[in-house]
C-alpha positions as CSV (number, residue, x, y, z in Angstrom):
1,X,1.3,-11.4,7.4
2,X,-0.2,-8.7,9.9
3,X,1.8,-5.4,10.8
4,X,4.0,-5.8,13.8
5,X,5.5,-2.5,14.1
6,X,8.3,-2.7,11.2
7,X,7.6,1.4,10.8
8,X,7.3,2.2,14.4
9,X,10.9,3.3,13.7
10,X,12.0,5.0,10.1
11,X,15.7,4.4,10.1
12,X,16.0,3.6,6.2
13,X,15.1,5.5,3.0
14,X,12.7,2.8,2.0
15,X,11.0,3.4,4.7
16,X,10.8,7.2,4.6
17,X,10.3,6.4,0.7
18,X,6.7,3.8,1.5
19,X,5.6,6.7,4.0
20,X,5.8,9.3,1.8
21,X,4.0,7.4,-1.4
22,X,1.1,6.8,1.9
23,X,0.7,10.2,2.8
24,X,0.4,11.4,-1.4
25,X,-1.3,8.2,-2.8
26,X,-2.6,6.1,0.1
27,X,-5.7,6.3,2.2
28,X,-6.7,5.0,5.5
29,X,-10.3,2.7,5.3
30,X,-12.0,2.3,8.4
31,X,-14.5,-0.6,8.7
32,X,-17.2,-0.3,11.7
33,X,-19.0,-2.9,11.1
34,X,-16.0,-5.5,12.0
35,X,-14.0,-2.9,13.8
36,X,-10.5,-3.2,11.8
37,X,-8.3,-0.8,9.9
38,X,-6.0,-1.0,6.7
39,X,-4.3,0.9,4.5
40,X,-4.4,1.2,0.6
41,X,-1.9,2.5,-1.7
42,X,-2.9,3.0,-5.5
43,X,-0.2,4.0,-8.1
44,X,-0.9,4.0,-12.1
45,X,0.1,0.8,-13.9
46,X,3.8,1.8,-14.6
47,X,4.5,2.2,-11.1
48,X,3.3,-1.1,-10.4
49,X,7.6,-2.2,-9.8
50,X,7.0,0.1,-6.7
51,X,4.1,-2.1,-5.6
52,X,5.8,-5.5,-6.0
53,X,9.3,-3.8,-4.2
54,X,7.3,-2.7,-1.2
55,X,5.2,-6.6,-1.1
56,X,8.1,-8.2,-1.8
57,X,10.3,-5.9,1.5
58,X,7.1,-5.9,4.1
59,X,5.1,-8.9,3.7
60,X,2.3,-7.3,5.5
61,X,1.6,-5.6,2.5
62,X,-0.5,-7.7,-0.1
63,X,0.4,-8.6,-3.4
64,X,-0.8,-5.6,-5.9
65,X,-3.9,-6.2,-7.5
66,X,-5.2,-4.6,-11.1
67,X,-8.1,-2.0,-11.3
68,X,-9.7,-0.9,-14.4
69,X,-11.0,2.4,-14.3
70,X,-14.2,3.3,-16.2
71,X,-11.8,5.4,-18.9
72,X,-10.0,2.4,-19.4
73,X,-6.7,3.7,-17.3
74,X,-5.6,0.8,-15.3
75,X,-3.8,1.2,-11.9
76,X,-2.6,-1.1,-9.1
77,X,-3.0,-1.1,-5.3
78,X,-2.2,-2.8,-2.1
79,X,-3.6,-3.2,1.3
80,X,-1.8,-3.4,4.8
81,X,-3.8,-4.6,7.6
């Protein structure tokens, strides 16, 4: 599902919280080859429940995916397109 302006109006605490997470732990990814932009939000493994909640509430965020770092630490990330 694609983003359809759900965050044009920040009218709930949940939306404000997600925007804060994106600002603190998110990234804006630009692919010039296919001219697309997406956001990525990565959190440590114990905070996966937040990513699950975001995905269930706003379906344009992908399901959380596991990432294992070279150090062995685990984190999860989601994208929005």
